[in-house]
N, CA and C atoms as a LAMMPS dump frame, in Angstrom:
ITEM: TIMESTEP
0
ITEM: NUMBER OF ATOMS
477
ITEM: BOX BOUNDS ff ff ff
-5.0000000000000000e+02 5.0000000000000000e+02
-5.0000000000000000e+02 5.0000000000000000e+02
-5.0000000000000000e+02 5.0000000000000000e+02
ITEM: ATOMS id mol type element x y z
1 1 1 N 263.154 383.53 489.781
2 1 2 C 263.216 383.597 488.329
3 1 3 C 261.796 383.692 487.778
4 2 1 N 261.585 384.612 486.804
5 2 2 C 260.267 384.822 486.228
6 2 3 C 259.917 383.781 485.182
7 3 1 N 258.693 383.862 484.749
8 3 2 C 258.214 382.958 483.712
9 3 3 C 258.82 383.326 482.36
10 4 1 N 259.067 382.336 481.538
11 4 2 C 259.551 382.61 480.186
12 4 3 C 258.385 383.067 479.318
13 5 1 N 258.711 383.851 478.3
14 5 2 C 257.711 384.354 477.364
15 5 3 C 257.939 383.755 475.994
16 6 1 N 256.849 383.389 475.344
17 6 2 C 256.878 382.892 473.974
18 6 3 C 256.06 383.862 473.129
19 7 1 N 256.558 384.201 471.945
20 7 2 C 255.828 385.097 471.055
21 7 3 C 254.952 384.284 470.109
22 8 1 N 253.669 384.65 470.061
23 8 2 C 252.684 383.97 469.231
24 8 3 C 251.86 385.013 468.475
25 9 1 N 251.208 384.583 467.422
26 9 2 C 250.277 385.438 466.673
27 9 3 C 248.99 384.675 466.431
28 10 1 N 247.897 385.409 466.435
29 10 2 C 246.577 384.833 466.219
30 10 3 C 245.856 385.646 465.152
31 11 1 N 245.156 384.957 464.257
32 11 2 C 244.366 385.615 463.22
33 11 3 C 242.887 385.336 463.414
34 12 1 N 242.165 386.303 463.963
35 12 2 C 240.714 386.177 464.123
36 12 3 C 240.073 386.427 462.764
37 13 1 N 239.491 385.39 462.195
38 13 2 C 238.906 385.487 460.865
39 13 3 C 237.486 386.023 461.007
40 14 1 N 237.241 387.172 460.371
41 14 2 C 235.962 387.865 460.519
42 14 3 C 235.412 388.222 459.144
43 15 1 N 234.155 387.873 458.905
44 15 2 C 233.463 388.246 457.678
45 15 3 C 232.591 389.458 457.982
46 16 1 N 232.978 390.604 457.441
47 16 2 C 232.279 391.854 457.725
48 16 3 C 230.823 391.842 457.275
49 17 1 N 230.56 391.238 456.119
50 17 2 C 229.212 391.276 455.556
51 17 3 C 228.201 390.525 456.413
52 18 1 N 228.609 389.378 456.943
53 18 2 C 227.682 388.561 457.731
54 18 3 C 227.91 388.691 459.236
55 19 1 N 228.937 389.447 459.639
56 19 2 C 229.301 389.603 461.059
57 19 3 C 229.509 388.242 461.725
58 20 1 N 230.257 387.377 461.029
59 20 2 C 230.538 386.038 461.551
60 20 3 C 232.043 385.835 461.699
61 21 1 N 232.398 384.944 462.623
62 21 2 C 233.782 384.553 462.876
63 21 3 C 233.967 383.095 462.484
64 22 1 N 235.103 382.788 461.857
65 22 2 C 235.467 381.407 461.599
66 22 3 C 236.407 380.982 462.718
67 23 1 N 235.958 380.034 463.52
68 23 2 C 236.784 379.497 464.599
69 23 3 C 237.06 378.028 464.325
70 24 1 N 238.162 377.563 464.878
71 24 2 C 238.536 376.156 464.75
72 24 3 C 238.411 375.481 466.101
73 25 1 N 238.067 374.217 466.08
74 25 2 C 238.105 373.438 467.316
75 25 3 C 239.486 372.794 467.38
76 26 1 N 240.26 373.23 468.359
77 26 2 C 241.647 372.79 468.511
78 26 3 C 241.669 371.355 469.014
79 27 1 N 242.377 370.467 468.3
80 27 2 C 242.39 369.041 468.658
81 27 3 C 242.944 368.795 470.055
82 28 1 N 244.068 369.389 470.372
83 28 2 C 244.728 369.112 471.65
84 28 3 C 243.955 369.718 472.825
85 29 1 N 243.442 370.936 472.643
86 29 2 C 242.778 371.629 473.749
87 29 3 C 241.272 371.354 473.798
88 30 1 N 240.675 370.987 472.659
89 30 2 C 239.247 370.681 472.617
90 30 3 C 238.334 371.884 472.691
91 31 1 N 238.868 373.087 472.537
92 31 2 C 238.054 374.302 472.615
93 31 3 C 238.097 375.036 471.277
94 32 1 N 237.153 375.966 471.099
95 32 2 C 237.077 376.781 469.888
96 32 3 C 238.038 377.958 470.019
97 33 1 N 238.874 378.154 468.998
98 33 2 C 239.875 379.214 468.99
99 33 3 C 239.972 379.812 467.59
100 34 1 N 240.624 380.958 467.514
101 34 2 C 241.045 381.495 466.227
102 34 3 C 242.36 380.814 465.856
103 35 1 N 242.666 380.676 464.568
104 35 2 C 243.951 380.098 464.183
105 35 3 C 245.112 380.917 464.747
106 36 1 N 246.131 380.231 465.221
107 36 2 C 247.293 380.941 465.752
108 36 3 C 248.343 379.982 466.245
109 37 1 N 249.479 380.533 466.598
110 37 2 C 250.551 379.708 467.126
111 37 3 C 251.839 380.483 467.281
112 38 1 N 252.885 379.768 467.644
113 38 2 C 254.197 380.355 467.903
114 38 3 C 254.8 380.963 466.636
115 39 1 N 255.462 382.1 466.812
116 39 2 C 256.2 382.705 465.713
117 39 3 C 257.469 381.922 465.453
118 40 1 N 257.844 381.839 464.198
119 40 2 C 259.1 381.205 463.831
120 40 3 C 260.235 382.207 464.019
121 41 1 N 261.441 381.722 464.139
122 41 2 C 262.615 382.573 464.327
123 41 3 C 262.656 383.661 463.248
124 42 1 N 262.677 384.927 463.671
125 42 2 C 262.772 386.049 462.75
126 42 3 C 261.486 386.418 462.04
127 43 1 N 260.387 385.753 462.328
128 43 2 C 259.12 386.008 461.634
129 43 3 C 258.431 387.239 462.206
130 44 1 N 257.926 388.089 461.329
131 44 2 C 257.157 389.251 461.764
132 44 3 C 255.784 388.78 462.241
133 45 1 N 255.232 389.426 463.275
134 45 2 C 253.97 388.938 463.852
135 45 3 C 252.808 388.835 462.865
136 46 1 N 252.629 389.823 461.991
137 46 2 C 251.51 389.744 461.042
138 46 3 C 251.695 388.584 460.072
139 47 1 N 252.94 388.325 459.673
140 47 2 C 253.217 387.208 458.772
141 47 3 C 252.937 385.877 459.483
142 48 1 N 253.239 385.816 460.77
143 48 2 C 252.961 384.609 461.543
144 48 3 C 251.468 384.329 461.635
145 49 1 N 250.675 385.37 461.827
146 49 2 C 249.216 385.187 461.892
147 49 3 C 248.687 384.656 460.568
148 50 1 N 249.146 385.232 459.46
149 50 2 C 248.684 384.777 458.147
150 50 3 C 249.179 383.368 457.843
151 51 1 N 250.399 383.027 458.274
152 51 2 C 250.921 381.669 458.085
153 51 3 C 250.069 380.667 458.856
154 52 1 N 249.734 380.995 460.102
155 52 2 C 248.918 380.085 460.909
156 52 3 C 247.536 379.882 460.295
157 53 1 N 246.94 380.938 459.752
158 53 2 C 245.652 380.797 459.064
159 53 3 C 245.814 379.813 457.901
160 54 1 N 246.862 379.984 457.115
161 54 2 C 247.109 379.084 455.982
162 54 3 C 247.313 377.647 456.46
163 55 1 N 248.162 377.466 457.464
164 55 2 C 248.472 376.116 457.93
165 55 3 C 247.263 375.409 458.538
166 56 1 N 246.42 376.145 459.247
167 56 2 C 245.329 375.51 459.981
168 56 3 C 244.05 375.346 459.166
169 57 1 N 243.767 376.281 458.238
170 57 2 C 242.518 376.147 457.462
171 57 3 C 242.746 376.123 455.958
172 58 1 N 243.995 376.286 455.501
173 58 2 C 244.287 376.189 454.081
174 58 3 C 243.783 377.339 453.239
175 59 1 N 243.646 378.527 453.834
176 59 2 C 243.192 379.7 453.101
177 59 3 C 244.155 380.868 453.306
178 60 1 N 244.351 381.634 452.225
179 60 2 C 245.145 382.86 452.339
180 60 3 C 244.242 383.941 452.909
181 61 1 N 244.798 384.731 453.812
182 61 2 C 244.026 385.796 454.419
183 61 3 C 244.633 387.149 454.159
184 62 1 N 243.885 388.168 454.528
185 62 2 C 244.316 389.557 454.414
186 62 3 C 244.05 390.228 455.75
187 63 1 N 245.032 390.97 456.256
188 63 2 C 244.877 391.678 457.521
189 63 3 C 243.87 392.806 457.341
190 64 1 N 242.957 392.945 458.301
191 64 2 C 241.998 394.047 458.346
192 64 3 C 242.438 394.992 459.455
193 65 1 N 242.519 396.283 459.142
194 65 2 C 242.912 397.297 460.128
195 65 3 C 241.662 397.92 460.739
196 66 1 N 241.374 397.568 461.985
197 66 2 C 240.206 398.133 462.672
198 66 3 C 240.536 399.412 463.425
199 67 1 N 241.809 399.7 463.584
200 67 2 C 242.221 400.793 464.464
201 67 3 C 242.643 402.055 463.73
202 68 1 N 242.76 402.012 462.427
203 68 2 C 243.218 403.148 461.631
204 68 3 C 244.551 403.661 462.174
205 69 1 N 245.535 402.787 462.199
206 69 2 C 246.867 403.152 462.685
207 69 3 C 247.426 404.286 461.841
208 70 1 N 248.128 405.222 462.472
209 70 2 C 248.728 406.319 461.693
210 70 3 C 249.77 405.759 460.725
211 71 1 N 249.852 406.348 459.561
212 71 2 C 250.802 405.9 458.547
213 71 3 C 252.094 406.701 458.696
214 72 1 N 253.151 406.033 459.116
215 72 2 C 254.427 406.703 459.371
216 72 3 C 255.575 406.1 458.563
217 73 1 N 255.267 405.25 457.601
218 73 2 C 256.305 404.648 456.76
219 73 3 C 257.029 405.731 455.974
220 74 1 N 258.282 405.455 455.655
221 74 2 C 259.069 406.336 454.793
222 74 3 C 259.549 405.499 453.616
223 75 1 N 260.155 406.117 452.622
224 75 2 C 260.662 405.326 451.487
225 75 3 C 261.673 404.253 451.897
226 76 1 N 262.355 404.441 453.009
227 76 2 C 263.359 403.453 453.422
228 76 3 C 262.954 402.617 454.626
229 77 1 N 261.855 402.972 455.285
230 77 2 C 261.406 402.232 456.471
231 77 3 C 259.932 401.871 456.301
232 78 1 N 259.647 400.621 455.935
233 78 2 C 258.243 400.224 455.766
234 78 3 C 257.541 400.106 457.116
235 79 1 N 256.254 400.258 457.079
236 79 2 C 255.437 400.106 458.279
237 79 3 C 254.744 398.755 458.236
238 80 1 N 254.839 398.002 459.326
239 80 2 C 254.17 396.71 459.43
240 80 3 C 252.724 396.922 459.873
241 81 1 N 251.832 396.001 459.51
242 81 2 C 250.453 396.117 459.997
243 81 3 C 250.415 396.072 461.527
244 82 1 N 249.645 396.981 462.101
245 82 2 C 249.513 397.016 463.561
246 82 3 C 248.574 395.914 464.02
247 83 1 N 248.907 395.253 465.113
248 83 2 C 247.963 394.259 465.641
249 83 3 C 246.718 394.943 466.178
250 84 1 N 245.631 394.213 466.201
251 84 2 C 244.394 394.701 466.806
252 84 3 C 244.597 394.906 468.301
253 85 1 N 245.329 393.982 468.921
254 85 2 C 245.711 394.092 470.324
255 85 3 C 246.871 393.131 470.576
256 86 1 N 247.506 393.288 471.716
257 86 2 C 248.568 392.379 472.141
258 86 3 C 248.195 391.91 473.539
259 87 1 N 248.121 390.594 473.72
260 87 2 C 247.699 390.009 474.991
261 87 3 C 248.854 389.282 475.658
262 88 1 N 248.806 389.226 476.97
263 88 2 C 249.751 388.432 477.762
264 88 3 C 248.949 387.314 478.409
265 89 1 N 249.117 386.088 477.889
266 89 2 C 248.294 384.954 478.305
267 89 3 C 249.13 383.972 479.13
268 90 1 N 248.679 383.679 480.335
269 90 2 C 249.354 382.701 481.183
270 90 3 C 248.981 381.298 480.702
271 91 1 N 249.991 380.514 480.341
272 91 2 C 249.779 379.163 479.832
273 91 3 C 250.203 378.179 480.921
274 92 1 N 249.298 377.307 481.365
275 92 2 C 249.661 376.356 482.422
276 92 3 C 250.712 375.348 481.947
277 93 1 N 251.387 374.755 482.911
278 93 2 C 252.39 373.734 482.599
279 93 3 C 251.736 372.578 481.862
280 94 1 N 252.462 372.047 480.889
281 94 2 C 251.982 370.906 480.122
282 94 3 C 252.997 369.783 480.182
283 95 1 N 252.762 368.725 479.436
284 95 2 C 253.676 367.578 479.469
285 95 3 C 255.059 367.885 478.896
286 96 1 N 255.166 368.936 478.056
287 96 2 C 256.44 369.222 477.398
288 96 3 C 257.103 370.512 477.853
289 97 1 N 256.394 371.351 478.613
290 97 2 C 257 372.599 479.084
291 97 3 C 256.303 373.075 480.346
292 98 1 N 256.978 373.936 481.06
293 98 2 C 256.418 374.475 482.297
294 98 3 C 255.484 375.645 482.022
295 99 1 N 254.927 376.17 483.08
296 99 2 C 254.077 377.344 482.985
297 99 3 C 254.862 378.476 482.32
298 100 1 N 254.217 379.199 481.405
299 100 2 C 254.89 380.277 480.692
300 100 3 C 253.861 381.293 480.214
301 101 1 N 254.359 382.354 479.615
302 101 2 C 253.516 383.435 479.102
303 101 3 C 253.548 383.419 477.579
304 102 1 N 252.378 383.59 476.95
305 102 2 C 252.308 383.837 475.517
306 102 3 C 252.079 385.335 475.326
307 103 1 N 252.995 385.993 474.646
308 103 2 C 252.784 387.37 474.193
309 103 3 C 252.129 387.224 472.827
310 104 1 N 250.827 387.495 472.767
311 104 2 C 249.993 387.161 471.606
312 104 3 C 249.66 388.423 470.801
313 105 1 N 250.212 388.496 469.583
314 105 2 C 249.898 389.569 468.643
315 105 3 C 248.621 389.156 467.912
316 106 1 N 247.536 389.86 468.179
317 106 2 C 246.22 389.5 467.65
318 106 3 C 245.902 390.375 466.434
319 107 1 N 245.567 389.73 465.335
320 107 2 C 245.188 390.419 464.098
321 107 3 C 243.784 389.984 463.699
322 108 1 N 243.105 390.867 462.963
323 108 2 C 241.821 390.53 462.366
324 108 3 C 242.108 390.229 460.899
325 109 1 N 241.588 389.098 460.427
326 109 2 C 241.907 388.595 459.095
327 109 3 C 240.618 388.338 458.331
328 110 1 N 240.684 388.621 457.041
329 110 2 C 239.562 388.362 456.149
330 110 3 C 239.971 387.275 455.163
331 111 1 N 239.061 386.338 454.907
332 111 2 C 239.243 385.329 453.862
333 111 3 C 237.976 385.317 453.019
334 112 1 N 238 384.576 451.919
335 112 2 C 236.795 384.377 451.125
336 112 3 C 235.882 383.44 451.92
337 113 1 N 234.741 383.926 452.4
338 113 2 C 233.883 383.082 453.249
339 113 3 C 233.267 381.896 452.521
340 114 1 N 233.297 381.911 451.182
341 114 2 C 232.714 380.818 450.406
342 114 3 C 233.749 379.788 449.976
343 115 1 N 235.02 380.067 450.242
344 115 2 C 236.083 379.156 449.809
345 115 3 C 236.068 377.875 450.639
346 116 1 N 236.442 376.789 449.991
347 116 2 C 236.528 375.506 450.681
348 116 3 C 237.737 375.515 451.615
349 117 1 N 237.562 375.008 452.821
350 117 2 C 238.641 374.959 453.799
351 117 3 C 239.408 373.659 453.664
352 118 1 N 240.686 373.715 453.957
353 118 2 C 241.54 372.536 453.955
354 118 3 C 242.169 372.463 455.346
355 119 1 N 241.459 371.825 456.279
356 119 2 C 241.848 371.837 457.681
357 119 3 C 243.082 370.977 457.945
358 120 1 N 243.927 371.463 458.832
359 120 2 C 245.094 370.707 459.273
360 120 3 C 244.619 369.525 460.115
361 121 1 N 244.847 368.316 459.638
362 121 2 C 244.406 367.132 460.371
363 121 3 C 245.115 366.995 461.712
364 122 1 N 246.333 367.513 461.815
365 122 2 C 247.104 367.389 463.054
366 122 3 C 246.606 368.318 464.152
367 123 1 N 246.027 369.472 463.772
368 123 2 C 245.694 370.485 464.777
369 123 3 C 244.218 370.808 464.927
370 124 1 N 243.422 370.552 463.896
371 124 2 C 242.053 371.065 463.862
372 124 3 C 241.049 369.92 463.741
373 125 1 N 240.089 369.874 464.688
374 125 2 C 239.008 368.885 464.606
375 125 3 C 237.9 369.347 463.668
376 126 1 N 237.505 370.602 463.815
377 126 2 C 236.404 371.176 463.04
378 126 3 C 236.67 372.661 462.858
379 127 1 N 235.966 373.245 461.893
380 127 2 C 235.929 374.699 461.721
381 127 3 C 234.48 375.067 461.44
382 128 1 N 234.074 376.218 461.949
383 128 2 C 232.683 376.622 461.775
384 128 3 C 232.598 378.143 461.82
385 129 1 N 231.699 378.684 460.991
386 129 2 C 231.394 380.12 461.046
387 129 3 C 230.338 380.347 462.123
388 130 1 N 230.627 381.248 463.056
389 130 2 C 229.713 381.58 464.142
390 130 3 C 229.313 383.042 464.073
391 131 1 N 228.018 383.314 464.267
392 131 2 C 227.555 384.692 464.401
393 131 3 C 228.15 385.278 465.675
394 132 1 N 228.381 386.572 465.661
395 132 2 C 228.997 387.234 466.814
396 132 3 C 228.246 386.928 468.107
397 133 1 N 226.915 386.873 468.051
398 133 2 C 226.146 386.632 469.274
399 133 3 C 226.186 385.175 469.74
400 134 1 N 226.764 384.282 468.953
401 134 2 C 226.911 382.878 469.357
402 134 3 C 228.21 382.618 470.133
403 135 1 N 229.173 383.502 470.024
404 135 2 C 230.506 383.26 470.585
405 135 3 C 230.44 383.02 472.093
406 136 1 N 229.603 383.777 472.796
407 136 2 C 229.526 383.633 474.259
408 136 3 C 229.027 382.261 474.699
409 137 1 N 228.405 381.503 473.816
410 137 2 C 227.887 380.183 474.185
411 137 3 C 228.898 379.065 473.939
412 138 1 N 230.038 379.389 473.334
413 138 2 C 231.006 378.36 472.935
414 138 3 C 231.915 377.949 474.078
415 139 1 N 232.45 376.741 473.966
416 139 2 C 233.473 376.256 474.888
417 139 3 C 234.807 376.831 474.415
418 140 1 N 235.188 377.964 475.003
419 140 2 C 236.413 378.657 474.66
420 140 3 C 236.852 379.489 475.853
421 141 1 N 237.939 380.217 475.682
422 141 2 C 238.476 381.056 476.756
423 141 3 C 237.79 382.418 476.757
424 142 1 N 237.756 383.041 477.925
425 142 2 C 237.104 384.349 478.054
426 142 3 C 237.758 385.394 477.163
427 143 1 N 239.092 385.344 476.999
428 143 2 C 239.734 386.348 476.145
429 143 3 C 239.32 386.186 474.672
430 144 1 N 239.049 384.966 474.218
431 144 2 C 238.563 384.757 472.855
432 144 3 C 237.189 385.415 472.707
433 145 1 N 236.322 385.216 473.669
434 145 2 C 234.998 385.836 473.635
435 145 3 C 235.103 387.359 473.626
436 146 1 N 235.999 387.902 474.451
437 146 2 C 236.145 389.356 474.55
438 146 3 C 236.705 389.946 473.252
439 147 1 N 237.706 389.309 472.662
440 147 2 C 238.248 389.81 471.398
441 147 3 C 237.156 389.799 470.337
442 148 1 N 236.379 388.736 470.244
443 148 2 C 235.291 388.673 469.262
444 148 3 C 234.252 389.762 469.511
445 149 1 N 233.903 390.005 470.767
446 149 2 C 232.937 391.071 471.087
447 149 3 C 233.42 392.413 470.548
448 150 1 N 234.674 392.733 470.821
449 150 2 C 235.206 394.043 470.43
450 150 3 C 235.349 394.14 468.908
451 151 1 N 235.816 393.084 468.266
452 151 2 C 235.914 393.096 466.795
453 151 3 C 234.541 393.346 466.189
454 152 1 N 233.524 392.663 466.673
455 152 2 C 232.19 392.778 466.067
456 152 3 C 231.576 394.161 466.256
457 153 1 N 232.093 394.944 467.2
458 153 2 C 231.596 396.31 467.424
459 153 3 C 232.45 397.364 466.718
460 154 1 N 233.509 396.955 466.062
461 154 2 C 234.452 397.897 465.466
462 154 3 C 234.104 398.211 464.013
463 155 1 N 234.561 399.352 463.557
464 155 2 C 234.445 399.729 462.162
465 155 3 C 235.598 399.085 461.416
466 156 1 N 235.31 398.449 460.3
467 156 2 C 236.306 397.667 459.59
468 156 3 C 236.842 398.454 458.374
469 157 1 N 238.177 398.448 458.251
470 157 2 C 238.86 399.013 457.083
471 157 3 C 239.857 397.983 456.587
472 158 1 N 239.828 397.71 455.289
473 158 2 C 240.762 396.74 454.712
474 158 3 C 241.981 397.474 454.184
475 159 1 N 243.178 396.915 454.475
476 159 2 C 244.449 397.47 453.97
477 159 3 C 245.158 396.443 453.152
């Protein structure tokens, strides 16, 4: 029997003007991450990423399209924002569940960089804006570093 898959969304908060990322220090894991988490039943991935940003840092965000996805919406079929990438992350067994896979819909999100944050006390120890060249020095996962590297080299378009 294969591993079970859980659908999650992540919102990498990026300030284009300063080329900085807002990362949170996750209380349970103790590492720096972008806001994210499990999708709720029936939730669209982009909506889940924006919800997680709101829940974890108390700010409304806007999806940034770095890929210039083709526009194929019709009057009766709307087009959802395309993720920046989709990752398959192996999650080790924990106290409440066994080893499983996170199918992670990754979005790039913009917020007002000057707005006051309202951090989730249950999930977030700290939040900090990091310059793109600082990410490699952080205690985080290699995929977080790689996503930040690629975002910081991309041309940004707001939708």
